[in-house]
C-alpha positions as CSV (number, residue, x, y, z in Angstrom):
1,M,-6.0,-5.3,1.3
2,L,-7.3,-8.5,2.7
3,I,-4.9,-10.0,5.4
4,S,-6.1,-13.6,5.6
5,L,-3.6,-15.1,8.6
6,S,-4.9,-15.5,11.9
7,F,-3.1,-15.1,14.8
8,S,-3.2,-18.0,17.8
9,S,-2.8,-15.5,20.9
10,R,-3.6,-11.5,21.0
11,F,-0.8,-9.4,23.2
12,N,-2.3,-6.9,25.9
13,W,0.8,-4.3,26.5
14,S,-1.3,-1.8,28.2
15,E,0.7,-2.6,31.0
16,L,4.2,-2.8,30.0
17,V,5.0,0.5,29.4
18,P,8.8,2.2,30.4
19,L,6.8,4.4,32.8
20,Q,4.6,2.1,34.6
21,L,7.5,-0.5,35.3
22,W,10.4,1.8,36.6
23,G,11.7,-0.1,39.6
24,R,11.4,-3.2,38.4
25,T,14.2,-5.3,37.7
26,L,14.3,-8.0,34.8
27,G,14.4,-5.9,31.8
28,L,13.8,-8.5,28.6
29,Q,15.0,-11.7,28.6
30,T,14.9,-14.9,26.3
31,E,13.5,-18.2,27.3
32,N,12.1,-21.0,25.3
33,S,12.3,-19.2,22.1
34,Q,10.4,-16.2,23.3
35,F,10.9,-12.9,24.7
36,L,10.0,-11.8,28.7
37,L,9.3,-8.3,29.7
38,E,9.5,-8.5,33.4
39,G,8.8,-12.2,33.5
40,M,5.3,-11.6,31.2
41,P,5.2,-12.4,27.4
42,F,6.4,-9.7,25.1
43,R,6.5,-9.3,21.4
44,I,9.1,-6.7,19.9
45,F,6.7,-4.3,17.3
46,G,9.5,-1.7,16.9
47,G,10.4,0.9,14.6
48,S,13.1,2.9,13.3
49,M,13.6,6.6,13.9
50,H,17.0,8.3,14.1
51,Y,17.0,11.5,16.2
52,F,19.8,12.5,14.4
53,R,17.7,12.8,11.0
54,V,14.3,14.3,12.7
55,P,14.3,17.9,14.5
56,R,13.8,17.9,18.0
57,E,10.7,19.9,17.5
58,Y,8.9,17.0,15.8
59,W,10.3,14.3,17.7
60,E,7.1,13.6,20.2
61,D,5.1,13.7,17.0
62,R,6.8,10.8,15.6
63,M,6.9,8.8,18.4
64,L,3.0,9.7,19.3
65,K,2.0,8.3,15.3
66,M,4.6,5.1,16.4
67,K,1.9,4.3,19.0
68,A,-0.9,5.0,16.9
69,C,0.3,2.3,14.5
70,G,0.5,-0.1,17.2
71,L,4.2,-0.1,18.1
72,N,5.6,-0.6,21.4
73,T,9.5,-0.2,20.9
74,L,11.7,2.6,19.1
75,T,15.1,1.6,17.5
76,T,17.7,4.0,16.9
77,Y,21.4,4.4,16.2
78,V,23.8,6.6,17.5
79,P,26.0,8.7,15.6
80,W,29.8,8.9,16.4
81,N,30.7,11.1,14.2
82,L,28.4,14.0,15.3
83,H,28.8,13.4,18.6
84,E,32.5,13.7,18.6
85,E,32.9,15.8,15.4
86,E,36.6,16.9,16.5
87,R,38.3,14.3,18.4
88,G,38.1,14.9,22.3
89,K,35.4,17.4,21.9
90,F,32.2,16.0,22.4
91,D,28.5,17.3,22.0
92,F,25.3,15.9,23.5
93,S,23.1,19.4,23.1
94,Q,19.8,20.2,21.5
95,N,19.1,18.0,18.2
96,L,21.9,15.4,19.7
97,D,20.3,15.3,23.0
98,L,20.3,11.5,23.2
99,E,19.5,11.4,26.6
100,A,15.9,13.6,26.2
101,F,15.6,11.8,23.1
102,L,15.6,8.5,25.1
103,S,13.4,9.9,28.2
104,L,10.7,11.2,25.6
105,A,10.4,7.5,24.1
106,A,9.8,6.5,27.9
107,K,7.2,9.2,28.5
108,N,5.1,8.1,25.3
109,G,5.3,4.8,26.4
110,L,8.1,3.1,24.1
111,W,10.9,0.8,25.1
112,V,14.2,1.5,23.1
113,I,16.4,-0.9,21.3
114,L,19.7,1.2,21.2
115,R,22.5,0.7,18.4
116,P,25.2,3.0,19.4
117,G,27.9,1.3,16.8
118,P,30.8,2.4,16.7
119,Y,30.1,1.8,13.1
120,I,25.7,2.5,12.3
121,C,25.7,2.2,8.4
122,S,22.6,3.8,7.9
123,E,23.6,5.4,4.5
124,W,25.5,8.0,6.8
125,D,28.7,9.4,6.0
126,L,31.3,7.0,7.0
127,G,28.8,5.0,8.4
128,G,29.0,7.1,11.5
129,L,32.8,7.1,12.3
130,P,34.5,10.3,12.5
131,S,36.6,11.6,9.6
132,W,39.2,12.4,12.0
133,L,40.3,8.8,12.1
134,L,41.3,9.0,8.9
135,Q,44.4,11.3,9.9
136,D,46.0,7.9,10.9
137,P,47.9,6.6,7.5
138,E,48.0,3.0,9.1
139,M,43.9,3.5,10.3
140,Q,42.3,-0.2,10.0
141,L,38.7,0.8,10.5
142,R,36.3,-1.8,12.5
143,T,38.9,-3.7,13.8
144,T,41.2,-4.3,17.0
145,Y,43.9,-2.0,15.5
146,K,45.1,0.2,18.9
147,G,44.3,3.9,17.1
148,F,41.2,2.4,16.3
149,T,40.3,0.8,19.8
150,E,41.8,3.8,21.7
151,A,39.3,6.3,19.8
152,V,36.1,3.8,20.6
153,D,36.9,3.8,24.1
154,A,37.1,7.2,24.6
155,Y,34.2,7.8,22.8
156,F,32.5,4.7,24.8
157,D,33.7,6.8,27.9
158,H,31.2,9.5,27.5
159,L,28.7,8.0,25.7
160,M,27.7,5.3,28.1
161,P,27.3,7.0,31.6
162,I,24.5,8.9,29.5
163,V,22.8,5.6,28.1
164,V,23.6,3.2,31.2
165,P,20.8,5.2,33.7
166,L,18.2,4.7,31.0
167,Q,18.8,0.8,30.9
168,A,15.3,-0.8,31.6
169,S,17.1,-3.4,34.3
170,T,18.0,-1.9,37.6
171,I,21.7,-2.3,37.7
172,P,23.1,-5.0,40.9
173,S,26.1,-2.8,41.9
174,T,27.0,-1.2,44.5
175,R,29.3,1.0,42.3
176,M,26.4,2.1,39.5
177,S,22.9,1.3,41.2
178,Y,19.9,3.0,39.8
179,K,16.2,2.8,41.2
180,R,14.7,3.4,38.8
181,G,14.8,1.6,35.3
182,G,15.0,3.4,31.6
183,P,13.1,2.8,28.3
184,I,16.4,0.4,27.0
185,I,16.0,-3.1,26.8
186,A,18.3,-4.1,24.6
187,V,21.5,-2.9,22.9
188,Q,23.2,-3.7,19.4
189,V,27.0,-4.9,19.5
190,E,28.1,-2.9,16.4
191,N,26.3,-3.3,12.9
192,E,26.2,-5.8,10.3
193,Y,29.8,-6.7,10.9
194,G,29.0,-10.4,9.1
195,S,29.4,-8.1,5.7
196,Y,32.5,-7.1,6.9
197,A,33.8,-9.6,9.0
198,K,37.6,-8.7,8.6
199,D,38.7,-9.1,12.4
200,P,37.7,-12.3,14.4
201,N,38.6,-10.4,17.6
202,Y,36.5,-7.3,16.9
203,M,32.6,-8.1,18.1
204,T,34.5,-9.7,21.4
205,Y,36.0,-6.5,21.8
206,V,33.1,-4.1,21.5
207,K,30.8,-6.5,23.6
208,M,33.3,-6.6,26.4
209,A,33.6,-2.0,25.9
210,L,29.7,-2.1,26.4
211,L,29.6,-4.6,29.2
212,N,32.8,-2.9,31.0
213,R,31.1,0.2,31.1
214,G,27.8,-0.7,32.7
215,I,25.7,-2.3,29.9
216,V,23.6,-5.1,31.2
217,E,20.4,-5.2,29.1
218,L,20.3,-8.0,26.3
219,L,22.9,-7.9,23.4
220,M,22.1,-8.1,19.8
221,T,23.7,-8.4,16.7
222,S,22.1,-7.8,13.3
223,D,23.1,-8.7,9.5
224,N,21.5,-10.3,6.6
225,K,21.5,-13.5,6.0
226,N,25.1,-13.7,4.0
227,G,26.8,-11.9,6.9
228,L,24.6,-14.0,9.4
229,S,27.2,-16.4,10.7
230,F,29.9,-14.0,10.2
231,G,28.6,-11.3,12.9
232,L,27.9,-13.5,15.7
233,V,29.4,-12.9,19.1
234,E,28.8,-15.1,22.1
235,G,26.7,-13.8,24.7
236,A,24.7,-11.4,22.0
237,L,21.4,-12.5,20.3
238,A,21.4,-12.8,16.8
239,T,19.0,-11.1,14.7
240,V,18.3,-10.8,10.6
241,N,18.1,-8.2,8.2
242,F,15.5,-8.4,4.5
243,Q,12.7,-7.0,2.5
244,K,11.8,-10.0,0.7
245,L,10.8,-13.3,3.0
246,E,12.7,-16.0,1.6
247,P,11.7,-19.4,2.2
248,G,13.5,-20.7,5.2
249,I,15.1,-17.4,6.2
250,L,13.7,-17.8,9.9
251,K,14.5,-20.9,10.2
252,Y,17.9,-20.5,9.4
253,L,18.3,-18.5,12.5
254,D,18.0,-21.9,14.4
255,T,20.9,-23.3,12.5
256,V,23.0,-20.4,14.4
257,Q,21.3,-20.3,17.9
258,R,19.3,-23.2,19.2
259,D,16.0,-22.2,21.4
260,Q,16.4,-18.5,21.2
261,P,13.8,-16.0,20.2
262,K,13.6,-15.0,16.2
263,M,13.9,-11.3,15.6
264,V,13.9,-9.2,12.3
265,M,15.6,-6.4,13.2
266,E,15.7,-4.3,10.2
267,Y,12.4,-5.1,7.8
268,W,13.1,-2.5,5.2
269,T,9.7,-0.8,4.3
270,G,11.2,1.1,1.4
271,W,14.9,2.1,0.5
272,F,17.5,4.9,0.0
273,D,17.6,7.0,-2.8
274,N,21.1,7.4,-4.9
275,W,21.6,11.3,-6.7
276,G,20.3,10.9,-10.3
277,G,18.2,7.8,-9.8
278,P,14.0,7.6,-9.1
279,H,12.6,7.6,-6.3
280,Y,12.4,4.2,-4.5
281,V,8.9,2.8,-4.5
282,F,8.0,-0.3,-2.3
283,D,4.2,-1.8,-2.7
284,A,2.7,-0.8,0.3
285,D,0.2,-4.2,0.1
286,E,3.4,-6.3,-0.3
287,M,4.9,-5.1,2.6
288,V,2.2,-5.5,4.9
289,N,1.8,-9.4,3.8
290,T,5.3,-9.7,4.5
291,V,5.2,-8.4,8.1
292,A,1.8,-10.5,9.1
293,S,4.0,-13.4,7.6
294,V,7.0,-12.6,10.0
295,L,4.5,-11.9,12.8
296,K,2.6,-15.3,11.7
297,M,6.0,-17.0,12.1
298,G,6.1,-16.0,16.0
299,A,8.9,-13.6,15.3
300,S,9.7,-10.0,16.3
301,I,9.9,-7.3,13.8
302,N,11.5,-3.9,13.6
303,L,10.2,-1.7,11.0
304,Y,13.1,0.0,9.2
305,M,12.5,3.0,8.5
306,F,9.0,3.5,10.3
307,H,10.2,7.8,9.7
308,G,13.6,8.4,7.6
309,G,13.7,11.9,7.7
310,T,16.8,13.8,6.1
311,N,20.6,13.4,5.9
312,F,21.1,16.9,6.8
313,G,24.2,18.9,5.3
314,F,26.8,16.8,3.8
315,M,25.9,13.7,6.3
316,N,24.2,11.5,3.3
317,G,26.4,8.5,3.2
318,A,27.2,6.7,-0.1
319,L,27.3,3.0,-1.9
320,E,30.4,1.9,-3.8
321,A,30.0,-1.8,-4.8
322,D,30.2,-2.3,-8.9
323,E,30.1,1.8,-9.4
324,Y,30.0,4.8,-6.7
325,K,26.9,6.1,-5.7
326,S,26.2,8.8,-3.5
327,D,22.6,8.7,-1.6
328,V,20.7,12.1,-1.5
329,T,19.8,14.4,1.0
330,S,16.3,13.1,1.9
331,Y,15.9,9.9,3.8
332,D,12.2,9.4,2.9
333,Y,12.9,5.8,2.7
334,D,9.2,5.4,1.4
335,A,8.6,4.6,4.9
336,V,5.8,4.1,6.8
337,L,6.0,7.8,7.4
338,T,7.0,10.6,4.8
339,E,10.1,13.2,4.9
340,A,7.6,15.1,6.6
341,G,6.1,12.8,9.1
342,D,3.4,12.5,7.0
343,Y,0.9,9.1,7.0
344,T,1.0,6.8,4.2
345,S,-1.1,4.2,3.2
346,K,1.4,1.8,4.7
347,F,0.7,3.4,8.1
348,F,-3.0,2.7,8.2
349,K,-2.8,-0.7,6.7
350,L,0.0,-1.8,9.2
351,R,-2.1,0.4,11.7
352,Q,-4.9,-2.4,11.0
353,L,-2.8,-5.1,11.0
354,F,-1.1,-4.4,14.2
355,G,-4.8,-3.6,16.1
356,K,-5.8,-7.4,14.8
357,I,-2.9,-8.9,16.9
358,I,-3.2,-6.3,20.0
359,G,-7.2,-6.8,20.2
360,Q,-7.7,-3.5,21.7
361,P,-8.3,-0.2,20.6
362,L,-5.2,2.0,19.3
363,P,-4.3,6.0,20.1
364,L,-5.7,8.0,17.7
365,P,-3.7,9.3,15.0
366,P,-2.5,12.9,15.7
367,M,-3.3,15.4,13.2
368,I,-1.1,16.5,10.6
369,E,1.1,19.2,10.9
370,S,0.4,22.2,8.7
371,K,3.0,23.1,5.9
372,A,4.1,26.9,4.7
373,S,4.6,27.8,1.1
374,Y,7.4,30.1,0.1
375,G,7.1,30.5,-3.1
376,A,10.1,31.0,-5.6
377,I,13.0,33.2,-4.7
378,L,14.8,35.0,-7.7
379,L,18.4,36.1,-6.9
380,H,19.4,39.6,-8.2
381,Q,23.0,39.4,-7.0
382,Y,25.3,36.7,-7.0
383,I,29.2,36.4,-6.8
384,S,31.4,33.8,-8.6
385,L,33.4,31.2,-7.0
386,W,36.7,32.1,-8.8
387,D,36.3,35.8,-7.6
388,V,35.5,35.0,-3.9
389,L,38.1,32.3,-3.7
390,P,41.5,34.8,-2.7
391,S,39.3,36.5,-0.2
392,L,38.1,33.1,1.6
393,V,41.2,31.0,2.9
394,Q,44.7,31.3,2.1
395,P,45.5,27.8,-0.2
396,I,47.8,25.3,1.4
397,K,50.6,24.5,-0.8
398,S,51.6,20.6,-1.5
399,E,54.0,18.7,-3.9
400,L,51.5,16.1,-3.9
401,P,47.6,15.8,-3.2
402,I,46.6,16.0,0.7
403,N,43.2,14.2,1.6
404,M,40.9,16.5,3.3
405,E,40.9,15.2,6.4
406,N,45.1,16.0,6.9
407,L,44.5,19.2,5.8
408,H,45.4,21.7,8.2
409,R,42.4,23.3,8.6
410,N,40.3,23.4,12.2
411,D,42.8,23.6,15.0
412,S,44.7,20.4,12.9
413,G,41.1,18.7,13.0
414,G,41.3,18.3,9.1
415,Q,38.0,18.8,7.1
416,S,35.9,16.4,7.4
417,Y,32.7,17.3,4.6
418,G,32.4,19.7,1.8
419,Y,34.6,20.0,-1.3
420,V,38.3,21.0,-1.7
421,L,39.6,22.8,-4.7
422,Y,42.7,21.1,-6.0
423,E,44.6,23.2,-8.4
424,T,48.1,23.0,-10.5
425,F,49.8,24.2,-13.5
426,I,50.3,21.7,-16.2
427,F,53.6,23.2,-18.7
428,G,53.3,20.2,-21.2
429,G,50.9,17.5,-22.7
430,G,50.3,14.0,-21.2
431,H,47.8,11.9,-19.7
432,L,45.8,12.5,-16.5
433,H,45.6,9.4,-13.8
434,S,44.0,9.2,-10.6
435,R,45.8,5.6,-9.9
436,D,42.4,4.5,-8.3
437,H,43.4,7.5,-5.6
438,V,39.9,8.9,-5.3
439,R,37.3,7.7,-3.0
440,D,34.5,10.4,-3.4
441,R,33.7,12.3,-6.5
442,A,36.0,13.9,-8.4
443,Q,35.1,16.8,-11.4
444,V,38.2,17.6,-13.3
């Protein structure tokens, strides 16, 4: 691959790393169409990695590979449905220890753009919204409907005390004053709301929910080109998402916000896979040349994904456009690192590109982890589902089908994931109609 683009300036970020800037106060700012970090020109070379998709034991390995590729910023979502799987019961432990993840990013010299939602999309079950919201038959997701905003407020009341002390800027408040800044330099307001845009007051509500709980860093929104103008909120920098660099797409940002830095929040390095379909592959040279073109235009960029990881359990989402398509368990994404964290040709070509722009030696890439082979397993004994059902659980009887979220299970918390078996007796002929009430897969 030959990259013939020339870059007018080099960026030396050796001193612009979180641990070395603790105690300073300016954080990330915008001025004259460029980013400033602690008053110095700064370009975001970011990569997405989601802590909930990667075993905790591998977090640091992936971060070191980010640094070795030439990145300076890590971007992550926060999955509400994992942190509050049951209403009012919060979990920020083990693989959900967000504070440990963000602190580890700082330790390894990475800034953080946090995307706390509440909706996070990312091919994740219900876009990260907890299933118990659907117990309310009147629920209107991603709006200022009282039942939704009260749930978001309760969640943010638990989430933001973890996030606020890890912001880069010192907070000028006697009530919340922190001597040392953290790695968070920007916070996203919701996610791709322009593609939904159902409630004109919603984005302002989410923005104020963040500000009122102590968020002081630069706010951002992100949308594809079609949703960009509909997802704006005053006081937040608009960013754009795409894979193909359409002519004028970055100039289009100037039509919705003047004299602001340009940033691609999601440059799609690959794409997700659907059950029954082929593995998506995006050409490495085309990807790297597009990244080079974006940077040549002076924009900042975040690679979505740098490392995809795995949709553990039943967390893989689904796409419903013309037809329902469920995502696979793997979130390999044909990303810069494989699902297992191994290097791809994209990694080394990006490393060459970023190294050329930075103009100084990059850290050596960490060694690849060894893999184990467990061979084939032969099952000698098994039991039929139909034989074991009577011993598993007492059936719930109802004249009409009940959606899983409203089943009287888990202390009335309903069932979030998995399967429900509906049985009925039919005493005559006729036709079966779903009346378009099926919102997932149904096998009859």
